[in-house]
DOTI-442682 format. One line per field, with one value per residue (C-alpha): residue number from 0; residue in one letter; chain; x, y, z. Coordinates in Angstrom, 2 decimals. Example, Ala and Ser with C-alpha at 12.3 -4.5 7.8 and 13.67 -1.06 7.14 Angstrom:
! DOTI-442682
nr: c(0  1)
rest: c(A  S)
kette: c(A  A)
c1: c(12.30  13.67)
c2: c(-4.50  -1.06)
c3: c(7.80  7.14)
This chain:
! DOTI-442682
nr: c(0  1  2  3  4  5  6  7  8  9  10  11  12  13  14  15  16  17  18  19  20  21  22  23  24  25  26  27  28  29  30  31  32  33  34  35  36  37  38  39  40  41  42  43  44  45  46  47  48  49  50  51  52  53  54  55  56  57  58  59  60  61  62  63  64  65  66  67  68  69  70  71  72  73  74  75  76  77  78  79  80  81  82  83  84  85  86  87  88  89  90  91  92  93  94  95  96  97  98  99  100  101  102  103  104  105  106  107  108  109  110  111  112  113  114  115  116  117  118  119  120  121  122  123  124  125  126  127  128  129  130  131  132  133  134  135  136  137  138  139  140  141  142  143  144  145  146  147  148  149  150  151  152  153  154  155  156  157  158  159  160  161  162  163  164  165  166  167  168  169  170  171  172  173  174  175  176  177  178  179  180  181  182  183  184  185  186  187  188  189  190  191  192  193  194  195  196  197  198  199  200  201  202  203  204  205  206  207  208  209  210  211  212  213  214  215  216  217  218  219  220  221  222  223  224  225  226  227  228  229  230  231  232  233  234  235  236  237  238  239  240  241  242  243  244  245  246  247  248  249  250  251  252  253  254  255  256  257  258  259  260  261  262  263  264  265  266  267  268  269  270  271  272  273  274  275  276  277  278  279  280  281  282  283  284  285  286  287  288  289  290  291  292  293  294  295  296  297  298  299  300  301  302  303  304  305  306  307  308  309  310  311  312  313  314  315  316  317  318  319  320  321  322  323  324  325  326  327  328  329  330  331  332  333  334  335  336  337  338  339  340  341  342  343  344  345  346  347  348  349  350  351  352  353  354  355  356  357  358  359  360  361  362  363  364  365  366  367  368  369  370  371  372  373  374  375  376  377  378  379  380  381  382  383  384  385  386  387  388  389  390  391  392  393  394  395  396  397  398  399  400  401  402  403  404  405  406  407  408  409  410  411  412  413  414  415  416  417  418  419  420  421  422  423  424  425  426  427  428  429  430  431  432  433  434  435  436  437  438  439  440  441  442  443  444  445  446  447  448  449  450  451  452  453  454  455  456  457  458  459  460  461  462  463  464  465  466  467  468  469  470  471  472  473  474  475  476  477  478  479  480  481  482  483  484  485  486  487  488  489  490  491  492  493  494  495  496  497  498  499  500  501  502  503  504  505  506  507  508  509  510  511  512  513  514  515  516  517)
rest: c(M  A  M  I  T  L  T  G  S  D  L  S  I  D  E  V  V  A  V  A  R  R  G  E  K  V  A  P  L  D  A  P  V  R  E  R  M  S  R  S  N  Q  W  I  E  E  A  V  A  A  N  D  R  A  I  Y  G  V  N  T  G  F  G  L  L  A  T  E  R  V  R  P  E  D  A  G  R  L  S  R  N  L  I  L  N  C  C  A  G  V  G  P  P  L  A  E  D  V  V  R  A  M  M  V  V  R  A  N  T  L  A  R  G  N  S  G  V  R  P  E  L  A  D  S  F  I  R  M  L  N  K  G  V  R  P  Y  V  P  S  K  G  S  L  G  A  S  G  D  L  A  P  L  A  H  I  G  L  V  I  T  R  D  P  E  P  D  G  E  D  T  G  K  A  W  F  E  G  E  L  L  S  G  A  E  A  M  E  R  A  G  I  P  R  L  V  P  R  A  K  E  G  L  S  L  T  N  G  T  T  F  M  L  G  A  A  A  L  A  A  R  D  A  L  D  L  L  D  H  A  E  A  A  A  A  L  T  L  E  A  L  R  A  R  S  N  F  L  H  P  A  L  H  D  A  S  G  Q  K  G  Q  S  E  V  A  W  N  L  R  R  L  L  D  G  S  R  L  V  D  S  D  P  D  R  V  Q  D  A  Y  S  V  R  C  I  P  Q  V  H  G  P  I  R  D  A  V  R  F  V  T  G  R  I  D  S  L  L  N  G  T  S  D  N  P  L  V  F  M  D  L  P  D  G  P  D  V  V  S  G  G  N  F  H  G  Q  G  L  A  L  W  L  D  L  L  G  I  A  V  A  E  A  G  S  M  S  E  R  R  T  F  R  L  L  T  P  G  L  S  E  G  L  P  A  M  L  V  P  D  P  G  L  N  S  G  L  M  V  A  Q  Y  T  A  A  A  L  V  S  D  N  K  T  L  A  H  P  D  S  V  D  S  I  P  S  S  A  N  Q  E  D  H  V  S  M  G  A  N  A  A  R  H  T  L  E  I  L  D  N  L  R  H  V  V  A  I  E  L  L  T  A  A  Q  A  V  D  L  R  E  T  G  P  D  G  L  A  P  L  T  R  T  V  Y  D  K  I  R  S  R  V  K  F  L  E  H  D  R  A  L  T  P  D  I  E  A  A  A  D  L  V  R  S  N  A  V  L  A  D  V  R  E  H)
kette: c(A  A  A  A  A  A  A  A  A  A  A  A  A  A  A  A  A  A  A  A  A  A  A  A  A  A  A  A  A  A  A  A  A  A  A  A  A  A  A  A  A  A  A  A  A  A  A  A  A  A  A  A  A  A  A  A  A  A  A  A  A  A  A  A  A  A  A  A  A  A  A  A  A  A  A  A  A  A  A  A  A  A  A  A  A  A  A  A  A  A  A  A  A  A  A  A  A  A  A  A  A  A  A  A  A  A  A  A  A  A  A  A  A  A  A  A  A  A  A  A  A  A  A  A  A  A  A  A  A  A  A  A  A  A  A  A  A  A  A  A  A  A  A  A  A  A  A  A  A  A  A  A  A  A  A  A  A  A  A  A  A  A  A  A  A  A  A  A  A  A  A  A  A  A  A  A  A  A  A  A  A  A  A  A  A  A  A  A  A  A  A  A  A  A  A  A  A  A  A  A  A  A  A  A  A  A  A  A  A  A  A  A  A  A  A  A  A  A  A  A  A  A  A  A  A  A  A  A  A  A  A  A  A  A  A  A  A  A  A  A  A  A  A  A  A  A  A  A  A  A  A  A  A  A  A  A  A  A  A  A  A  A  A  A  A  A  A  A  A  A  A  A  A  A  A  A  A  A  A  A  A  A  A  A  A  A  A  A  A  A  A  A  A  A  A  A  A  A  A  A  A  A  A  A  A  A  A  A  A  A  A  A  A  A  A  A  A  A  A  A  A  A  A  A  A  A  A  A  A  A  A  A  A  A  A  A  A  A  A  A  A  A  A  A  A  A  A  A  A  A  A  A  A  A  A  A  A  A  A  A  A  A  A  A  A  A  A  A  A  A  A  A  A  A  A  A  A  A  A  A  A  A  A  A  A  A  A  A  A  A  A  A  A  A  A  A  A  A  A  A  A  A  A  A  A  A  A  A  A  A  A  A  A  A  A  A  A  A  A  A  A  A  A  A  A  A  A  A  A  A  A  A  A  A  A  A  A  A  A  A  A  A  A  A  A  A  A  A  A  A  A  A  A  A  A  A  A  A  A  A  A  A  A  A  A  A  A  A  A  A  A  A  A  A  A  A  A  A  A  A  A  A  A  A  A  A  A  A  A  A  A  A  A  A  A  A  A  A  A  A  A  A  A  A  A  A  A  A  A  A  A  A  A  A  A  A  A  A)
c1: c(-25.97  -28.79  -30.42  -33.93  -33.98  -36.69  -37.77  -41.40  -42.63  -41.79  -41.88  -43.51  -45.16  -42.31  -39.81  -41.82  -41.83  -38.09  -37.27  -39.85  -39.16  -35.81  -33.95  -32.87  -31.02  -32.35  -30.03  -29.34  -31.61  -30.28  -29.57  -32.80  -34.91  -32.86  -33.21  -36.97  -37.38  -35.09  -36.99  -40.35  -38.80  -37.26  -40.63  -42.17  -39.39  -39.85  -43.64  -43.17  -40.77  -43.09  -46.05  -48.45  -50.98  -52.32  -51.00  -52.64  -50.32  -47.40  -48.35  -51.76  -53.04  -54.59  -58.10  -60.53  -57.61  -56.81  -57.96  -55.33  -52.21  -48.73  -45.74  -43.03  -40.44  -42.70  -43.15  -40.59  -42.08  -45.49  -44.11  -42.64  -45.80  -47.92  -45.76  -46.00  -49.76  -50.38  -48.40  -51.59  -51.56  -52.37  -52.22  -49.44  -46.76  -47.04  -44.96  -41.46  -42.36  -45.32  -43.23  -40.50  -43.11  -44.45  -41.00  -40.11  -43.52  -43.23  -39.73  -40.96  -43.86  -41.53  -39.28  -42.04  -41.31  -44.90  -44.54  -42.20  -39.71  -35.94  -34.37  -32.66  -36.00  -36.21  -32.51  -33.42  -35.98  -33.47  -30.67  -32.96  -34.07  -30.50  -29.19  -32.13  -33.68  -37.34  -39.59  -42.07  -45.46  -48.68  -51.09  -54.33  -55.48  -55.64  -58.92  -57.52  -58.08  -56.23  -54.14  -52.50  -51.63  -50.81  -48.76  -46.70  -46.21  -44.58  -42.03  -41.63  -40.98  -37.83  -36.68  -37.06  -36.01  -36.88  -34.77  -34.25  -33.87  -33.50  -36.20  -37.84  -39.91  -37.98  -40.25  -38.90  -37.17  -35.52  -31.86  -29.82  -32.54  -32.83  -35.74  -34.27  -35.34  -35.61  -32.69  -30.39  -31.35  -30.55  -27.32  -26.09  -26.95  -25.10  -28.16  -28.67  -32.18  -33.50  -35.05  -38.21  -38.83  -41.97  -44.49  -42.18  -44.25  -47.31  -45.55  -44.29  -47.77  -50.34  -50.78  -52.19  -48.85  -49.81  -52.77  -50.72  -47.70  -49.91  -51.92  -48.76  -47.81  -51.36  -51.61  -48.41  -49.56  -52.97  -51.46  -49.08  -51.81  -54.11  -51.33  -50.97  -54.73  -54.84  -51.92  -53.70  -56.94  -55.18  -53.75  -57.22  -58.72  -56.29  -56.94  -60.69  -60.16  -62.25  -63.46  -61.44  -64.00  -65.07  -61.71  -62.48  -61.25  -64.37  -66.53  -64.51  -64.00  -67.79  -68.07  -66.47  -64.41  -60.68  -59.74  -61.93  -60.17  -56.79  -57.62  -58.93  -55.71  -53.61  -55.45  -55.08  -51.38  -51.03  -52.96  -51.31  -50.11  -52.14  -53.26  -55.68  -58.05  -60.67  -59.86  -63.49  -65.45  -68.81  -68.37  -70.63  -69.63  -68.22  -69.44  -69.25  -66.13  -64.35  -66.19  -66.57  -63.01  -62.45  -65.76  -64.77  -61.05  -61.32  -63.28  -61.00  -58.02  -59.79  -60.48  -56.87  -55.61  -57.86  -56.73  -53.08  -53.37  -54.83  -52.10  -49.35  -50.77  -51.04  -47.47  -46.34  -48.86  -48.70  -50.98  -50.18  -51.84  -51.30  -49.22  -46.62  -46.63  -43.65  -44.68  -48.23  -49.10  -49.31  -46.18  -45.48  -48.27  -49.55  -52.94  -54.99  -57.19  -57.75  -55.30  -54.77  -58.27  -57.97  -61.45  -60.11  -57.67  -60.32  -62.63  -59.87  -58.59  -62.12  -62.50  -59.20  -60.16  -63.62  -62.15  -59.41  -61.66  -63.79  -60.80  -60.48  -64.16  -63.82  -60.54  -62.09  -64.97  -62.53  -60.69  -63.99  -64.80  -61.48  -62.09  -65.72  -66.79  -69.35  -67.77  -64.13  -64.52  -63.53  -60.89  -60.86  -62.66  -60.49  -57.68  -56.05  -55.29  -56.96  -59.98  -61.69  -58.60  -57.15  -59.01  -56.56  -56.96  -60.42  -59.54  -57.34  -60.58  -62.05  -59.17  -59.79  -63.47  -62.70  -60.32  -62.84  -65.52  -63.10  -62.50  -66.20  -66.20  -62.94  -64.24  -67.10  -66.39  -64.63  -65.06  -68.78  -68.04  -67.16  -66.96  -66.43  -63.40  -61.79  -65.05  -66.66  -64.03  -62.91  -66.47  -65.94  -63.11  -62.32  -61.47  -59.03  -56.39  -58.80  -59.37  -55.62  -55.23  -58.19  -57.05  -53.59  -55.24  -57.52  -54.46  -52.71  -55.82  -56.04  -52.38  -53.20  -56.42  -54.53  -51.76  -54.37  -55.76  -52.25  -51.61  -54.98  -54.59  -51.07  -52.42  -55.28  -52.94  -50.81  -53.93  -54.81  -53.69  -51.28  -49.92  -47.98  -46.85  -50.20  -49.76  -49.09  -45.46  -46.24  -48.47  -45.88  -43.44  -46.05  -46.57  -42.83  -42.34  -45.03  -43.55  -40.12  -41.45  -44.42  -44.43  -47.39  -49.84  -49.70  -51.43  -52.53  -49.97  -50.09  -51.04  -50.06  -46.37  -47.51  -49.88  -47.28  -44.61  -46.93  -47.86  -44.16  -43.69  -46.57  -45.20  -41.80  -43.32  -41.19  -44.22  -44.40  -40.71  -40.87  -44.48  -43.79  -40.70  -43.00)
c2: c(9.66  8.65  11.48  11.83  11.69  13.60  12.02  13.20  9.61  7.98  10.53  9.01  10.37  9.02  10.93  14.16  13.73  12.97  16.20  18.35  17.24  15.50  17.71  14.90  16.20  16.16  14.98  17.12  16.34  13.52  13.83  12.29  14.68  17.70  16.62  16.17  19.60  21.27  19.85  21.18  24.50  24.89  24.21  27.01  29.43  28.69  29.10  32.47  33.60  32.42  34.24  32.57  31.33  32.35  30.16  30.85  32.45  32.36  35.19  36.08  37.56  35.51  34.65  37.17  38.76  35.59  37.27  40.00  39.19  39.93  40.75  38.06  40.41  40.86  37.16  37.22  40.43  38.73  35.87  38.17  40.30  37.21  36.27  39.79  39.96  36.64  37.58  38.46  35.94  36.94  35.40  33.75  31.98  28.31  25.99  25.06  21.46  22.54  24.99  22.42  19.85  22.34  22.93  19.29  18.57  21.48  20.52  17.00  18.38  20.49  17.46  15.73  18.09  19.06  22.58  23.84  25.50  25.37  22.71  25.57  26.42  22.98  23.34  26.45  24.54  21.75  24.11  26.04  22.81  21.59  24.94  25.56  28.66  28.76  31.43  33.22  31.98  33.48  30.68  32.14  33.26  30.23  29.09  25.73  26.62  27.87  25.81  27.48  30.78  32.95  30.40  29.40  33.01  33.87  31.13  32.28  35.82  34.61  32.34  34.91  38.52  41.46  42.15  45.59  44.64  48.12  48.55  45.23  43.25  40.08  38.64  37.21  33.97  32.30  31.31  29.92  30.92  34.53  36.09  38.11  39.67  37.00  38.52  38.50  34.97  33.67  35.68  34.33  30.79  31.29  30.63  32.95  34.29  33.74  36.24  34.34  33.49  32.65  30.55  30.22  32.57  30.50  27.22  28.58  29.56  27.39  24.04  22.21  22.23  23.59  21.25  18.27  18.95  19.47  16.36  14.24  15.41  15.01  11.44  10.49  12.19  10.55  7.06  7.82  9.37  6.39  4.14  6.45  6.55  2.74  2.60  5.11  3.14  -0.08  1.63  2.93  -0.56  -1.82  1.12  0.37  -3.40  -3.85  -7.09  -8.23  -10.55  -7.77  -8.28  -11.85  -12.27  -14.15  -11.15  -8.76  -11.10  -11.37  -7.61  -7.67  -4.57  -4.94  -1.99  -3.20  -6.58  -4.83  -2.65  -5.62  -7.50  -4.51  -4.19  -7.92  -7.56  -4.56  -6.20  -9.62  -10.56  -7.96  -8.84  -5.90  -6.66  -9.31  -8.96  -8.14  -11.42  -9.65  -7.43  -8.31  -5.71  -2.19  1.13  1.92  4.08  0.94  -1.92  -0.33  0.91  -1.49  -0.51  3.19  3.10  0.51  2.69  5.60  3.50  2.51  6.17  7.20  4.31  5.43  9.05  8.01  6.09  9.08  11.37  8.95  9.03  12.82  13.36  12.21  14.09  17.50  20.16  23.00  24.68  24.69  21.53  20.74  17.26  16.42  12.91  13.27  11.33  14.56  16.04  18.33  20.61  22.59  21.74  23.98  22.42  22.41  20.13  22.97  22.36  20.88  19.38  15.86  16.99  19.08  16.07  13.77  16.29  16.76  13.00  12.75  15.51  14.07  10.60  11.55  14.01  11.03  9.32  12.34  12.23  8.67  9.35  12.21  9.96  7.43  10.21  11.35  7.81  7.43  10.63  10.01  8.04  5.40  4.98  4.38  1.05  2.28  4.87  8.09  11.14  13.08  10.57  12.37  10.87  13.70  14.84  17.98  19.75  18.79  18.70  16.35  15.99  17.56  20.48  18.43  16.80  20.25  20.94  17.65  18.50  21.96  20.51  17.87  20.54  22.66  19.71  19.33  22.84  22.39  19.16  20.94  20.15  22.92  21.08  21.89  25.64  27.72  31.46  32.66  34.79  36.58  38.09  34.62  33.18  31.07  30.41  27.20  26.62  23.79  25.61  22.75  25.00  25.74  22.00  21.52  24.14  22.78  19.19  20.05  21.88  18.91  16.66  18.97  19.03  15.24  15.00  16.86  14.92  11.62  13.02  13.85  10.31  8.91  11.10  10.17  6.45  6.42  8.22  5.73  2.74  4.13  4.24  0.58  -1.90  -3.63  -0.34  -0.60  -4.14  -5.40  -3.98  -6.00  -5.85  -3.54  -1.12  -1.04  0.47  3.11  3.83  4.02  6.46  8.77  8.56  9.38  12.87  13.35  12.32  11.03  13.77  13.73  17.10  19.93  21.56  23.39  20.80  22.59  21.50  17.88  17.96  19.53  17.06  14.16  15.80  16.15  12.44  11.71  14.11  12.43  8.91  8.05  6.47  3.90  3.07  -0.24  -1.00  -0.94  -3.14  -5.95)
c3: c(4.21  1.84  -0.08  -1.43  -5.24  -7.09  -10.37  -10.57  -10.38  -7.06  -4.20  -1.10  2.04  4.12  1.96  2.27  6.05  6.07  4.22  6.01  9.58  9.77  7.35  5.04  2.02  -1.54  -4.30  -7.38  -10.31  -12.43  -16.15  -17.47  -15.37  -16.48  -20.13  -19.78  -18.20  -20.72  -23.69  -22.54  -21.53  -24.98  -26.55  -24.45  -25.35  -29.07  -28.80  -27.14  -29.86  -32.64  -31.03  -33.44  -30.88  -27.49  -24.68  -21.33  -18.80  -21.24  -23.56  -22.06  -18.85  -16.07  -14.96  -16.38  -18.24  -20.23  -23.44  -23.11  -25.19  -23.86  -26.07  -26.27  -24.78  -21.70  -20.94  -18.11  -16.70  -16.77  -14.67  -12.06  -11.97  -11.30  -8.32  -6.92  -7.51  -5.76  -2.65  -0.83  2.02  5.59  9.02  11.01  9.00  8.14  10.27  9.11  8.30  6.17  4.11  3.60  2.57  0.03  -1.39  -1.90  -3.40  -5.83  -6.88  -7.61  -9.65  -11.75  -12.24  -14.20  -17.08  -17.89  -16.55  -19.24  -16.90  -16.59  -14.36  -12.57  -10.95  -9.32  -8.41  -6.38  -4.31  -3.69  -2.69  -0.36  1.32  1.73  2.97  5.29  3.68  4.62  3.11  5.34  4.04  5.50  6.34  4.95  1.54  -0.74  -2.30  -3.35  -7.03  -9.03  -6.72  -3.73  -5.37  -2.36  -0.34  -3.39  -4.47  -1.13  -1.85  -5.45  -4.27  -2.54  -5.36  -8.16  -8.65  -10.82  -13.92  -12.35  -8.67  -7.18  -4.54  -5.36  -2.87  -2.06  0.61  3.86  4.77  7.74  7.49  10.38  12.83  11.68  9.76  6.92  3.66  0.98  -0.89  2.15  3.14  -0.34  -0.52  2.84  1.71  -1.58  -3.74  -6.75  -7.26  -10.77  -13.14  -14.16  -17.79  -19.73  -17.77  -14.75  -12.60  -13.34  -12.63  -9.30  -8.12  -9.86  -8.08  -5.09  -3.33  0.12  0.30  -0.81  1.38  4.39  3.52  3.44  6.92  8.17  6.90  8.70  11.92  11.74  11.59  14.47  16.62  16.10  17.42  20.44  20.96  21.07  23.49  25.71  25.41  26.45  29.52  30.38  29.97  32.58  34.92  34.69  35.06  31.94  30.41  27.41  25.79  23.44  21.68  20.64  17.03  15.89  16.86  14.71  11.79  11.66  11.09  7.64  8.51  8.05  10.23  13.10  13.16  13.08  16.06  18.08  17.30  18.37  21.68  22.37  21.69  23.97  26.80  26.64  30.10  32.02  35.56  35.65  32.80  33.63  37.35  38.26  38.12  38.45  35.38  32.44  29.90  29.69  28.34  24.64  24.95  26.16  24.49  21.04  20.49  17.55  15.96  16.11  15.58  12.82  10.39  11.31  10.27  7.06  6.28  6.97  4.82  1.95  2.18  2.41  -0.86  -2.63  -1.35  -2.39  -5.92  -6.13  -4.93  -8.36  -10.45  -12.12  -10.65  -13.05  -16.02  -18.89  -19.31  -21.95  -23.48  -25.67  -26.79  -28.08  -31.25  -33.26  -31.74  -28.80  -27.63  -24.67  -23.16  -20.91  -18.27  -14.53  -12.75  -10.25  -8.85  -5.37  -4.96  -4.48  -1.82  -0.14  0.13  1.37  3.91  5.17  5.52  7.37  9.78  10.49  11.07  13.50  15.36  16.35  17.95  20.25  21.11  22.36  24.17  26.17  27.23  28.69  30.54  31.99  33.10  34.92  36.89  37.84  40.95  40.02  36.57  37.51  39.34  42.81  41.97  44.06  42.69  40.25  40.81  43.70  47.14  49.09  47.01  48.18  49.35  45.97  42.64  40.90  37.17  37.08  34.83  32.53  31.44  30.87  28.49  26.67  26.36  25.00  22.40  21.35  20.99  18.96  16.67  16.03  14.61  12.72  11.18  9.44  5.75  3.85  0.57  0.38  0.22  -2.79  -3.40  -7.01  -7.84  -10.79  -12.01  -12.18  -14.49  -11.51  -10.37  -8.40  -5.94  -3.54  -0.30  0.19  1.76  4.58  4.92  5.19  7.91  9.83  9.60  10.91  13.83  14.52  14.70  17.16  19.32  19.16  20.20  23.41  24.03  23.80  26.02  28.66  28.51  28.89  31.97  33.46  32.86  34.35  37.45  37.71  37.42  40.27  42.48  41.87  44.51  42.12  40.81  37.55  38.43  37.20  33.73  30.59  29.45  26.50  28.36  31.11  28.60  27.78  31.48  32.13  29.25  30.67  34.15  32.77  32.09  34.42  38.06  40.06  41.13  44.96  45.30  43.07  40.78  37.48  34.88  31.68  31.94  32.48  29.51  27.23  28.35  27.49  24.19  23.33  23.98  21.63  19.00  19.06  18.95  22.00  23.69  20.90  20.59  22.50  21.58  17.83  18.17  19.27)
């Protein structure tokens, strides 16, 4: 089985997703990485012993307390105290995939060698990932500068231990499905907890790791959900017997928008061979939610592509402070700065959330159209054979509308906010962690909105005279996948199981399995 190798220079979004969601193993650090980390760590140890200069967070306090010097013999205690102090997160725990994404991203950051820590620290992350130890990380409390202090500290609390461990706080972690104390989880997994040394507490907590790990997952989900949204849209176009002339390639090439042309091409591909589209000779043109799909989805795709490129770049950067550079022209040195500041990620996560929220807005409008007499091209009200006695899919649209409205609130930019902290020493922060949480929630809402459109479009197709036999070959595979989990709605039943079944199909990408092969 292939393993993910961490070098600090070539980690990809796909690899983060593979480790976070599919449990792919991470290889031990190779010799060049270990040598690079050991060199910078030795430099830090020697600087601490010499004690001839103040190095932030190594022999000084933090934030407002940066002017307070710490004795060399207390450098390890300082590291452990920082981890304890930053364990101030609240709220429900982060999902398993998000925590695992954080862990692989942080291990890769440490592997770059700029943090000045032992390779054994990265080893701990790798062993925890491979053994399945997942720290309990509260979801709220990070300002996105100085990095994601609280979320990372809750991981660091499990990895490290006090020099005098009696009565220490070890945090919590899951292992083999059981939530345990951090110490017990690590003991059962056979992973020794490390007594932190100089700077290691800072390097465990100071970085944009929650934002970046979440962003990698969000970027992958956004691309997948756009593919699902276009598959759902194509099925709706057939159910509405829409005109297809709005997909003419010349029209979209004239726009100058790459994403728009790509979406039009994808819809033409999905609809090729359909006997339902263009089956109404009197139709002139369709409503915007049908006719303008390429003009809306195209810029969304462009935005997601832009954000994905930025995330790919950041995965192989160092978001720590201060940084150790061993190959400067004047010799090794440590440089203090602000690479922990997550403003870029905050902006890009906001952009991602705004973009994909709009896909949900358009999807809900198509669902509404399918259910509404006078807009649905002759389909029965609420898509049920006996309307009145039955209400059909009426309230499924309510759910979609509620989720779309929720996304409008969640998409309000977090990156424009800042609240000073640490007695105004840290007087501007990114709020990027809030942007990460909100974007993940937007994506989950969108997943359900698209699932509702898929259910509604499949129901509408069944009510057409041709039934599913009139579908294009590719949209027929989408229809069949939905019907494999959700049966036709003959009369009213609880819809939540149907919606969740469709959402699970979307989450697993099963709906797209045959579509993507072509």
